[in-house]
C-alpha positions in Angstrom: 0.0 0.0 0.0 1.1 3.5 -0.7 1.9 5.6 2.4 0.1 8.9 3.3 -2.8 8.6 0.7 -5.4 7.0 2.9 -7.7 9.0 5.3 -7.3 8.6 9.0 -9.4 5.9 10.5 -10.6 6.6 14.0 -13.4 6.1 16.6 -16.5 8.3 16.4 -19.8 8.4 18.2 -23.0 7.9 16.2 -26.4 9.2 17.5 -29.5 7.6 15.9 -32.8 9.3 15.5 -34.3 7.8 18.7 -31.3 9.1 20.7 -29.4 5.8 21.1 -25.7 6.1 20.7 -22.9 3.8 19.7 -19.2 4.0 18.9 -17.7 2.9 15.6 -14.7 3.5 13.4 -14.9 5.8 10.4 -13.0 8.3 8.3 -15.7 10.9 9.2 -14.5 14.0 11.1 -12.0 13.7 13.9 -11.3 11.3 16.7 -14.3 11.4 19.2 -16.5 13.5 17.0 -20.3 12.9 17.0 -22.4 12.1 13.8 -26.1 12.7 14.2 -28.2 10.7 11.8 -31.4 12.1 10.2 -32.4 8.7 8.8 -31.4 5.3 10.1 -32.5 1.7 9.9 -35.0 2.1 12.7 -36.9 4.8 10.7 -36.2 4.4 7.0 -39.0 2.7 5.0 -36.6 0.5 3.2 -35.9 -1.3 6.5 -39.2 -0.8 8.4 -41.5 -2.3 5.7 -42.4 1.0 4.0 -45.5 2.3 5.7 -45.1 5.5 3.7 -46.8 5.8 0.3 -45.0 7.2 -2.7 -46.5 10.6 -3.6 -46.4 11.1 -7.4 -48.4 13.7 -9.2 -48.3 12.8 -12.9 -44.7 11.8 -12.9 -42.8 8.7 -13.7 -44.8 6.3 -11.5 -48.1 7.5 -13.0 -46.8 7.1 -16.5 -45.5 3.6 -15.7 -48.8 2.6 -14.2 -50.8 3.9 -17.3 -48.4 2.2 -19.7 -48.7 -1.2 -18.1 -52.2 -1.0 -16.9 -53.9 -4.3 -17.5 -50.7 -6.1 -18.5 -51.1 -8.6 -15.6 -54.6 -9.5 -14.5 
């Protein structure tokens, strides 16, 4: 490996949306810095089952549905 080209890898604190904290290693910030998450696996629909509905007003989703309407019955 080449020397002095890789970012420093150090311990940081991560605060999730519900306030829980944990320590991990990252290249983010400086040693001991805190990263606050806006979206995490406890709140993001991709991990929670997607209780949110996709809002689309005449965009790509609507065009797709119209194009393939009745394709599979």
